[in-house]
N, C-alpha and C positions, 0 to 999 in steps of 0.2 A: 452713642447717638450724638448728633450735632445739636448744639444749642441754637436757639433762634438767632442770637446775635452773630454766631458764626456763619449761619446760612446766608445772611445778607451779604457777606463778603465774598461769596463764591460767584464771581461774575466773569463769565467767559467773554472772549472778544466780542464786544458789543457795538452795534451800529443801529441804535434805536431811533435814529433820526437826528435832527439838529436841535441843539440846546441853546437857549438864550443866555449869554454871558453879560451883556450890557444892553440897556434900553434908554433911549432919549426921546421924550415927547417934546416936539418943537413948539416953543411958546409963541403966543400971538405977537410978541414984540420982536421976534427974530427977523433980521434982514436976510434976504435970499443969499445963500452962500453954498459953495461946493461942499459936498458931503465929506470929502477927505479933509478939507480945511476945518470944517465944523468939528469933526471928531478929534483932530489934532489939538484944538483949543479946549475941548471938553474932556479929554482923557489924558490928564497931565502926566500920568505915570506910564503911558503907552507911547512909544516912539512913532514918528511920522512914517518911518520905514515899515514898521509892523502894520500900520493901518493900510498902507499901500499894498502890502502882501495879502492882507485879509481881503481887500477889495478884489485883487487879482484872483484869489482863491474862491471868490463868490461867497464870502462869509459876511458881507455887509448887506443888509436888507433895508429898504425903505418901504413902509406899508406892506411888509411881507414879500416884496419883490426884489430880486437881485439887481443891483445898480452898479454903474461904473463910477470912477473917481470924479468925473465932471458933472455928475448929477447935482442939481441945485435943490437944496432942501428949503422948504417954506413952512410957515406956521401951519400947524395941524398935522404935519408929517410925523411918523414914528420911525425912528432909526434904531435898528438892532444890530448887534454884533453876535453872530451865532457860531457855534463850533459843533463838530460831530461827537462831542463827549461832554459830560456834565461838568459844570464848574465846581471845583472843590469848595468845601465849607468848613475845613478844619485847619488848625495850626499844624504846620509841618516842622517837626523837630528833628535835627540831624542825629543819627545814631550810627555808631561805628560797627556796622554789621557787614561781614564779608560778602562780597559779590563775585559770582563766577562770570567775569566779563570775557565775552568771546571776541569782541571787536570794539575799538573806540577811536574816533578822530575828533576834530573840532566841531563836527555837526551832529553826529549820531553815536549812540552806544548800543551795542547788542549784548544781551546777557542771557544766561541760562538759569531760569528760576527753578529752585528745588520744590518738590511737592511739600505742602504744609506751610508755605510762606504766603501770608496774605499780601496782596498787591498794594492796596490803598487803605490808609487809616479810616476807621469808622465802625459804628455799630458794634462796639465792644472790643475792637482791636485798634488802639490808639498809639501803639508803639510796636516795634519789632517788625514793621512791614517793609516791603520793598521800597516804597517811597521814602520812608525814613532813612533807609540805607543810601538811597540815591541822593538825598539831601546832604548827607555827610560827604559822599564821594564828590559831589559837584560843588560843595561849599555854599549851599543855599539854605536859608531859614526864613520862612514867611508865616505871617498870621493868616487867619481865615478871610480877612477882608482886604488883603493886599490887592492893589489895583493892577499890578504887573503879574500876569498869569503864567510867567515862565516856569513856575513850579509844576504846571500842568504838562510836564515833559512826557508823561505816559499817554500815548495816543491810542493804545489798546490795552486790554488786560486779559489774563487767563485766570481760571478758577484757583482758589487756594490749594486744592489737592490735585491740580494738573501741573505737571512739570513741563519745562521747555523754554523756547526762545521768545524773547520780547525785544522790541526796538524802542529806544528812548531818544527823543529829540533834545538837543543841547542848546538850541537857540531858536529865535522866532521863526526864521525862514524855514528851518528844518521841521519845526513843529507844524506849521501851516501846510507845508508840502506833504508831509507824511500823513497828516490827518485827512488831506484830500485824497491821497492814494487809497487809504482804507475806505473812505466814503464811496468811492467809485469802484470798489472791489478789484483794484488792480494789483494788490499785494498777493504774493504767492505764499500760501500757508498750507502746510501738510502735517498731519498728525498721525501717530500710530496708536491704535486702540486694540484692546482685547475685548471681544464681545461674546456674550452667551450664544450658543447654538452654532449650527453649521450653515452658514449663509449659502443659499442655493447658487447664486450667480458669482462668477469670478470677479466681476466689476459691475457697478451700477450707479444710479443717482437717486437720492432721496429728496423729494420736493414736498414741502408742506409749510404753510404759514405757522409761525411760532409766536405765541403770546402767553401771558401769565395765566395759569390755570385758575379759573374762577372759584374752584372748590378747594384750592390749596395755594395760598399766596406764596409759599416757599418754592413752588414748582412752576415750570413752564410746560406747555403742551402744544401739540400740533392741532390746528384747526383745518381739517381737510377740505372743507367747503370754501375756504379762502375768504370768508366774510369777516374774519377776525385775525388778529395777529399781524405779523410782518413776513413778507416773502422770504423764504430761506431755501437754500440749495446746498446739499452735501454730496460730493462725488466720492466713491470709494472703490478700492480694489483689494482683493484678498491676497495676503502675503503668505499665510500659512494656515493650514487646517488641522485641528486636533479632535474633530468629531463633535465634541460637546462645547468647545469654544473655537473662535476663529480670530486670527490676527489680521487686522485690516489697516490699510493706509487711507486716510481721509483727506480730501482736498476741499477746503472751504471756498465756495463761490460767494457766499454772504457770511456774515459773522454775528448771528443773533446770540442772545444770552443762552448758554448751555446747549448750543445748537447740535453738536455731535451727540451729546448724551440724550437729548430729547428725540432727535431723529431716529437713532438706533433703537431706542425704547419703543418708539412708534411702530417700527416694522417688526417688533417682537424679538429684538436682539440687544437687550440692554448691556451697557458696559459692565464688565466683570468687576464686582465689588463696589458698584455705584449705589450707595445707600439711598440716595434721594430718588433715583430713577429705577428702582426695582431690581438692581443687580447684585445686592448684598445677600442673596439667598440662592439656593440651588435652583437653577432654571432648566437645566438639561442634565441628563445623566441617569445613572442606575439608582436603585433603591437600597443598595447594600451599604452597611455601616462603614466598611472600609473606604468606599468612595466618598461618603460624607466626611470622613476624617481627612481624606485627601483634600477635599475642598476647603475645609477649615484651615488646614495647613497653608493652602494657597492664599487664603484671605490674610493670614498672618504675615506671609512673605510680602504681599502687596496690600497694605491696609488702607487703600484708597481706590477711587475709580482708576482703572488702568488706561490712562490717557496721557500722551506725551506730545508736546508741540515740537516736532522733529526738524522741520524745515521752515525757513523764513527768507523770502526774497522780495526786494523792492528796488525802486530806482533811487539812487543816492540823490538827496535834495540839492547838492551843490554840483557834483560832477556830471549828473545825468546818466551815469552808468548803472546798469542793473547789477546788483550784488546779491549773493546767495549764501546762506549760512545753514549748517546742519548740526544737530546735536545728537550724540549717541543716546541710545536708550539708557535710562537710569538703572541702577542695580536691581531695584525691586521688580521692575517690569522684565528685565533680562532674566532674572532668576525665575520669575513666574513662567515665562515662555519656556525656559529650559526644563522646568518641572513638568509642564504639560507635554513637552516633546518626549521626555523619557517615559512618561505615563502611557502615551499613545504607542510608543515603540514596544514597550514591554507588555501592554495589555491590548493588543490589536483586536482581540476577539470582542471587546466591548462595543466596537463600532457597529456591530450588527445587532446588538441588543436593543429592545424597544426603549424609547425615551419616556420620561415621565410626562 
């Protein structure tokens, strides 16, 4: 079972809206001044260049409205610097942890995260995380109140027990550019998942607002009426069928917390061995003890939700060229698929048996 402090670290690619990083209430004695100049003089650890980039990316707001660099602030205005991810609040200590780096240049770094690695420190995981490893690799160490937010290099995250590709920004311009691409849903992200049941359609789309489950704060759920949660869309196509489970490729149009896991559970096909979303028990299959033993062996082979971030594509923040990266399935999911493939080939007669 997952402990509570572990559960809070399982955060899938999130776009929960804009988060306030800095706030300035313009005092009554302030002379009228351009917003870019005001911020340059009041954010001493943030460069003028970064402020200009933030304004260009529409991250500077005055009285909750997007403004341009020549906007003149006056007494009574409220100036905020917002970003599409939460500001960190913990000290980042470098740790020499090996990273599987797929690509790296002066602006971006793409890595392949193994299942079981927490992405960001917090809630019981203050060391051994991906961010600690990145701090060592990039030679950065900062405290929780650092004015320069360049340690916020991660502009998206995936769950602790989800494996696969992540992109990291290595400088201000890349960070702001990539964050914007995620916010407007232009990033190409594809996952491979193994789900319970034989999905009827060869391809389809799951649409449903996702929000925190009011009856269980550890879970998220779909609100079909659309009056709660945030808009979420997952496209899928079937890659392989084994009768009682299906291998699917998922393409995220949005990136809500636990989106793939929540959406497939919503349509009655939870991810295989997803403890939180009802997939860590037999959902489809026969009643025979031999089959139950087979499933238990499958759970041991892949002791986590069967979900892998296989493909990641984005526009390079400096060159403007679209680049695409792919990650092979990790051993646990490959072995799980092969085990189901052999089972279905050798036991084809079970396909016609009634399901539970």
